[in-house]
N, C-alpha and C positions, 0 to 999 in steps of 0.2 A: 530974733530967730531963737528955737530952743536949743540947749545944750544936751546933748544926747550923751549918756555914759554908758560904758561896757559893764559887764559884770564885775571885772576886776577893778575898774575905776569907782564903782559904787561901793564895793566892798571895803575899798580903802576909805572912802568918804563917810561910811557908817562905822566904820571899825568892826566889820564882822567877816566871817569868811565867806570866800566866793562860793563855796557849796551852800552855805546857809541862805545866801542870796538866791541862788538858783531854786533852791527848795522853796523859799518862799514865794518867787514869781509862779512857780508851778501852781502853789497851793492859792494863789490869788490874794496872799497876805500883803503884797508889796504892789504898787503901781507899776506895770512893766507892759512892753510891747515885745512879742516874739517875732523875729524876721528869720524866716527860714529855721535854722537850728540854733540861733543865738537869741540871748537877751537883750534887749536894751532899755534905758530907763531915761525919762525926761528930768532933769535935775531940778527944773522949776516946779514939776507936778510932786517930786520927792519931798522939796522943802516945803511945799505946800502941806502934804500929807504929814510930815512930821510934825509941823507948826499946829495943825489942827487935832493932833492926836487922833486921827482918823482910824476909826477900827477896821479890821481886817477887811479886803475888798474880797466880794464872791462875784466871780466872771458870769455873764448871763449865758445859760446853755451848759455849764457845768456841774457836776455831779454834786456840788456842794448847794446849788443855786435854790434846789427845791426842797433841802432838808427842813424839818420843822414845821413844815405845812401841811404835812398828812399826819392823821391820827387813827 
């Protein structure tokens, strides 16, 4: 069963400020799930993301998703 973390828990785990975590989630730079108005994070996914040195994520359908494709 996945361990779901709050923004506060993840901030403590990563030693970052909660606002930074929220900004990264909004920007798609960290794997996150938005439930209503709050962000949640799967610890296993975060650990894998850190371990692989995964580049920033871009959400499908986001403003960023199509950047670089146009000339």
